[in-house]
DRENDO-1510 file (C-alpha; in Angstrom, 1 decimal, always signed):
<recs>
REC; n; res; u; v; w
REC; 1; MET; +97.5; +121.6; -184.5 .
REC; 2; PRO; +100.5; +119.9; -182.7 .
REC; 3; PRO; +101.6; +121.6; -179.5 .
REC; 4; LEU; +104.2; +124.2; -179.5 .
REC; 5; GLN; +107.5; +122.7; -178.3 .
REC; 6; ILE; +109.2; +124.9; -175.7 .
REC; 7; GLY; +112.6; +123.8; -174.3 .
REC; 8; PHE; +114.5; +125.2; -171.3 .
REC; 9; VAL; +118.2; +124.5; -171.2 .
REC; 10; ILE; +119.1; +123.6; -167.6 .
REC; 11; TYR; +122.6; +123.1; -166.2 .
REC; 12; PRO; +124.2; +122.8; -162.7 .
REC; 13; GLY; +124.0; +126.2; -161.1 .
REC; 14; VAL; +121.0; +127.6; -163.1 .
REC; 15; ILE; +119.0; +130.3; -161.3 .
REC; 16; GLN; +115.8; +128.6; -160.5 .
REC; 17; LEU; +113.5; +131.7; -160.9 .
REC; 18; ASP; +115.0; +132.4; -164.3 .
REC; 19; LEU; +113.6; +129.1; -165.2 .
REC; 20; THR; +110.5; +128.5; -163.1 .
REC; 21; GLY; +108.9; +132.0; -163.7 .
REC; 22; PRO; +108.8; +131.6; -167.5 .
REC; 23; TYR; +108.0; +127.9; -167.2 .
REC; 24; GLN; +104.9; +128.7; -165.1 .
REC; 25; VAL; +103.7; +131.1; -167.8 .
REC; 26; LEU; +104.5; +129.1; -170.9 .
REC; 27; SER; +103.2; +125.8; -169.6 .
REC; 28; PHE; +99.7; +127.1; -168.8 .
REC; 29; PRO; +98.1; +127.1; -172.3 .
REC; 30; PRO; +97.0; +123.7; -173.5 .
REC; 31; ASN; +98.8; +124.0; -176.8 .
REC; 32; THR; +102.3; +124.2; -175.4 .
REC; 33; GLN; +104.6; +121.3; -174.3 .
REC; 34; THR; +107.5; +122.3; -172.1 .
REC; 35; HIS; +110.8; +120.4; -171.8 .
REC; 36; LEU; +113.7; +120.7; -169.4 .
REC; 37; VAL; +116.8; +119.8; -171.5 .
REC; 38; TRP; +120.2; +118.7; -170.3 .
REC; 39; LYS; +123.0; +116.3; -171.4 .
REC; 40; ASP; +121.4; +113.4; -169.6 .
REC; 41; LEU; +118.5; +112.7; -167.3 .
REC; 42; SER; +120.4; +112.9; -164.0 .
REC; 43; PRO; +119.0; +115.5; -161.6 .
REC; 44; VAL; +120.4; +119.0; -161.9 .
REC; 45; GLU; +120.9; +121.2; -158.8 .
REC; 46; SER; +120.1; +124.9; -159.2 .
REC; 47; ASN; +122.2; +127.7; -157.8 .
REC; 48; GLU; +119.8; +127.8; -154.9 .
REC; 49; GLY; +119.8; +124.1; -154.2 .
REC; 50; LEU; +116.5; +123.3; -155.9 .
REC; 51; VAL; +116.8; +119.9; -157.6 .
REC; 52; LEU; +115.5; +119.8; -161.2 .
REC; 53; THR; +114.8; +116.7; -163.2 .
REC; 54; PRO; +115.5; +116.9; -167.0 .
REC; 55; THR; +112.7; +115.6; -169.1 .
REC; 56; THR; +114.8; +115.1; -172.3 .
REC; 57; THR; +118.4; +115.1; -173.4 .
REC; 58; PHE; +120.2; +117.1; -176.0 .
REC; 59; SER; +120.2; +114.1; -178.3 .
REC; 60; ASP; +116.6; +113.2; -177.8 .
REC; 61; CYS; +115.0; +116.7; -177.7 .
REC; 62; PRO; +112.6; +117.3; -180.5 .
REC; 63; PRO; +112.9; +120.4; -182.8 .
REC; 64; LEU; +111.9; +123.3; -180.6 .
REC; 65; ASP; +109.6; +126.1; -181.5 .
REC; 66; VAL; +111.1; +128.0; -178.6 .
REC; 67; ILE; +114.5; +127.5; -177.0 .
REC; 68; CYS; +115.0; +129.4; -173.7 .
REC; 69; VAL; +118.3; +129.7; -171.8 .
REC; 70; PRO; +118.0; +130.9; -168.2 .
REC; 71; GLY; +120.9; +132.6; -166.4 .
REC; 72; GLY; +123.0; +131.0; -163.7 .
REC; 73; GLY; +125.4; +131.4; -160.8 .
REC; 74; LEU; +129.0; +130.4; -161.1 .
REC; 75; GLY; +127.9; +127.1; -162.8 .
REC; 76; GLN; +127.1; +129.2; -165.9 .
REC; 77; LEU; +130.8; +129.8; -166.5 .
REC; 78; ASP; +131.1; +126.1; -167.3 .
REC; 79; ALA; +128.0; +126.2; -169.6 .
REC; 80; MET; +129.4; +129.1; -171.5 .
REC; 81; LYS; +132.4; +127.0; -172.6 .
REC; 82; ASP; +130.7; +123.6; -172.8 .
REC; 83; LYS; +130.9; +122.6; -176.5 .
REC; 84; SER; +127.9; +120.3; -176.2 .
REC; 85; VAL; +125.7; +123.0; -174.7 .
REC; 86; LEU; +126.7; +125.5; -177.3 .
REC; 87; ALA; +126.2; +123.0; -180.2 .
REC; 88; PHE; +122.7; +122.1; -178.9 .
REC; 89; ILE; +121.8; +125.8; -178.8 .
REC; 90; LYS; +123.1; +126.5; -182.3 .
REC; 91; ARG; +121.3; +123.4; -183.7 .
REC; 92; GLN; +118.0; +124.4; -182.2 .
REC; 93; ALA; +118.4; +128.1; -183.0 .
REC; 94; ASP; +118.5; +127.1; -186.7 .
REC; 95; VAL; +114.9; +125.8; -186.6 .
REC; 96; ALA; +113.2; +127.5; -183.7 .
REC; 97; GLN; +110.6; +130.2; -184.1 .
REC; 98; TYR; +112.1; +132.1; -181.2 .
REC; 99; VAL; +115.5; +132.0; -179.6 .
REC; 100; THR; +115.3; +133.4; -176.1 .
REC; 101; SER; +117.0; +133.9; -172.7 .
REC; 102; VAL; +116.4; +135.3; -169.3 .
REC; 103; CYS; +118.9; +137.3; -167.2 .
REC; 104; ILE; +122.5; +136.5; -168.1 .
REC; 105; GLY; +121.4; +133.4; -170.1 .
REC; 106; SER; +121.9; +135.9; -173.0 .
REC; 107; MET; +125.6; +135.5; -172.5 .
REC; 108; ILE; +125.3; +131.8; -173.2 .
REC; 109; LEU; +123.4; +132.6; -176.4 .
REC; 110; ALA; +126.2; +135.1; -177.3 .
REC; 111; ALA; +128.8; +132.4; -176.6 .
REC; 112; ALA; +126.9; +130.1; -179.0 .
REC; 113; GLN; +127.0; +132.9; -181.6 .
REC; 114; VAL; +123.3; +133.1; -182.0 .
REC; 115; LEU; +122.9; +136.8; -181.0 .
REC; 116; ASN; +125.2; +138.1; -183.7 .
REC; 117; GLY; +123.5; +141.1; -185.2 .
REC; 118; TYR; +120.7; +141.2; -182.7 .
REC; 119; ARG; +119.7; +143.5; -179.9 .
REC; 120; ALA; +119.3; +141.9; -176.5 .
REC; 121; THR; +119.2; +142.6; -172.7 .
REC; 122; CYS; +120.3; +141.0; -169.5 .
REC; 123; HIS; +120.7; +141.7; -165.8 .
REC; 124; TRP; +121.8; +145.3; -165.3 .
REC; 125; ALA; +125.1; +144.4; -163.6 .
REC; 126; PHE; +126.2; +142.4; -166.7 .
REC; 127; ARG; +125.4; +144.7; -169.6 .
REC; 128; ASP; +129.0; +145.6; -170.2 .
REC; 129; GLN; +130.0; +141.9; -170.3 .
REC; 130; LEU; +127.2; +141.1; -172.8 .
REC; 131; ALA; +128.3; +144.0; -174.9 .
REC; 132; ALA; +131.9; +142.7; -174.8 .
REC; 133; LEU; +130.6; +139.6; -176.5 .
REC; 134; GLY; +129.5; +141.7; -179.5 .
REC; 135; VAL; +125.9; +142.1; -178.7 .
REC; 136; GLU; +124.0; +145.4; -179.0 .
REC; 137; VAL; +122.7; +145.7; -175.4 .
REC; 138; VAL; +119.4; +147.5; -174.8 .
REC; 139; PRO; +118.6; +148.5; -171.2 .
REC; 140; GLN; +115.1; +147.3; -171.2 .
REC; 141; ARG; +113.2; +144.7; -169.2 .
REC; 142; VAL; +112.2; +142.8; -172.3 .
REC; 143; VAL; +113.7; +143.2; -175.7 .
REC; 144; VAL; +112.2; +141.7; -178.9 .
REC; 145; ASP; +114.4; +141.8; -182.0 .
REC; 146; ARG; +112.9; +139.8; -184.8 .
REC; 147; ASN; +112.8; +136.2; -183.4 .
REC; 148; ARG; +115.2; +136.9; -180.5 .
REC; 149; VAL; +113.4; +137.7; -177.2 .
REC; 150; THR; +115.4; +138.4; -174.1 .
REC; 151; GLY; +114.6; +139.3; -170.6 .
REC; 152; ALA; +116.6; +141.3; -168.1 .
REC; 153; GLY; +117.3; +140.2; -164.5 .
REC; 154; VAL; +115.6; +137.2; -162.9 .
REC; 155; THR; +112.0; +138.4; -162.2 .
REC; 156; SER; +111.8; +140.0; -165.7 .
REC; 157; GLY; +111.5; +136.4; -166.9 .
REC; 158; ILE; +107.9; +136.5; -166.0 .
REC; 159; ASP; +107.3; +139.7; -168.1 .
REC; 160; PHE; +109.4; +138.1; -170.8 .
REC; 161; ALA; +107.2; +135.0; -170.9 .
REC; 162; PHE; +104.0; +137.0; -171.2 .
REC; 163; THR; +105.5; +138.9; -174.1 .
REC; 164; LEU; +106.6; +135.7; -175.7 .
REC; 165; LEU; +103.2; +134.0; -175.1 .
REC; 166; SER; +101.5; +136.9; -176.9 .
REC; 167; LEU; +103.8; +136.4; -179.9 .
REC; 168; LEU; +103.3; +132.6; -179.9 .
REC; 169; CYS; +99.5; +132.7; -179.4 .
REC; 170; ASN; +97.9; +136.0; -179.0 .
REC; 171; GLU; +97.4; +138.8; -176.4 .
REC; 172; GLU; +94.2; +137.3; -175.1 .
REC; 173; THR; +95.9; +134.0; -174.2 .
REC; 174; ALA; +98.7; +136.0; -172.5 .
REC; 175; GLN; +96.1; +138.0; -170.6 .
REC; 176; VAL; +94.1; +134.9; -169.5 .
REC; 177; THR; +97.3; +133.4; -168.2 .
REC; 178; GLN; +98.2; +136.6; -166.4 .
REC; 179; LEU; +94.8; +136.6; -164.7 .
REC; 180; MET; +95.1; +132.9; -163.8 .
REC; 181; MET; +98.4; +133.7; -162.1 .
REC; 182; GLU; +97.0; +136.9; -160.5 .
REC; 183; TYR; +100.1; +138.6; -161.7 .
REC; 184; SER; +99.7; +142.2; -160.5 .
REC; 185; PRO; +103.0; +143.1; -158.8 .
REC; 186; GLU; +103.0; +145.5; -155.9 .
REC; 187; PRO; +106.5; +145.3; -154.4 .
REC; 188; PRO; +106.9; +146.5; -150.8 .
REC; 189; PHE; +110.1; +148.4; -151.8 .
REC; 190; THR; +111.3; +150.4; -154.7 .
REC; 191; ALA; +114.7; +148.9; -154.8 .
REC; 192; GLY; +114.2; +146.8; -158.0 .
REC; 193; THR; +116.4; +148.8; -160.3 .
REC; 194; PRO; +119.7; +150.8; -159.9 .
REC; 195; GLN; +117.7; +154.0; -160.7 .
REC; 196; THR; +115.4; +153.5; -157.7 .
REC; 197; ALA; +117.5; +151.5; -155.2 .
REC; 198; GLY; +119.8; +154.3; -154.1 .
REC; 199; LYS; +123.6; +154.3; -153.8 .
REC; 200; LYS; +123.7; +152.6; -150.4 .
REC; 201; VAL; +121.7; +149.5; -151.6 .
REC; 202; ILE; +123.7; +149.3; -154.8 .
REC; 203; ALA; +127.0; +149.5; -152.9 .
REC; 204; SER; +125.9; +146.8; -150.5 .
REC; 205; LEU; +124.9; +144.4; -153.3 .
REC; 206; MET; +128.1; +145.0; -155.4 .
REC; 207; GLN; +130.3; +144.6; -152.4 .
REC; 208; GLU; +128.7; +141.2; -151.7 .
REC; 209; GLY; +128.7; +140.1; -155.4 .
REC; 210; GLN; +132.0; +141.6; -156.7 .
REC; 211; SER; +133.8; +138.3; -156.9 .
REC; 212; PHE; +130.9; +136.9; -158.9 .
REC; 213; VAL; +131.0; +139.8; -161.3 .
REC; 214; ASP; +134.8; +139.5; -161.6 .
REC; 215; ALA; +134.5; +135.8; -162.4 .
REC; 216; PHE; +132.1; +136.5; -165.2 .
REC; 217; TRP; +134.4; +139.2; -166.6 .
REC; 218; ASN; +137.2; +136.7; -166.7 .
REC; 219; GLN; +135.0; +134.2; -168.7 .
REC; 220; THR; +133.7; +137.0; -170.9 .
REC; 221; ARG; +137.3; +137.9; -171.9 .
REC; 222; GLU; +138.1; +134.3; -172.6 .
REC; 223; THR; +134.9; +133.8; -174.7 .
REC; 224; ALA; +135.4; +137.1; -176.6 .
REC; 225; SER; +138.9; +136.0; -177.5 .
REC; 226; GLN; +137.6; +132.7; -178.8 .
REC; 227; LEU; +134.8; +134.3; -180.8 .
REC; 228; SER; +137.3; +136.7; -182.5 .
REC; 229; LYS; +139.4; +133.8; -183.9 .
</recs>
């Protein structure tokens, strides 16, 4: 059988672990072919400064079995209103087996109007913004609703990818891949969710990131207004 075509949409300011975590998982089986897709083949710098090289363009990308949209930093604000990005997502979503995202990449899917009528998740700090775009938000690490598969914040992209791999292939393939990666997390702290982090840690994070959240609220309102027309 021909390899499964898996495409990750990258853009300036993409969060590298939103991308590289799932990429690591989904590129392991021999029957998958992964693509990094952007407007052109010029290098793209992630939010963290990691330089990524697209492997294909929007115009040359083959029909995808899986389209995945990672979340981003402030650069995502441009992606959410970029007509060429949204058109590519819509076009591929019409033919893909699975339409997926990691973290706040689901907000780009919502802007492209491919989450209408679906349940989805995102990073915990942006659930209200995603809901404001008309999405039924589920506060889970990974949400599967028919052929929409979404992961919550950043590291959940790894769990998301194992879930997706079990759907694309089978559970054994996903488990073999997990063993290869020795994926058995034992975090040194319990601050990974708002429920376990404590008020002091949450307050520190939100104080540092409030301008980021506010910027996304502004874009969310603009996008929601456009979608309502």
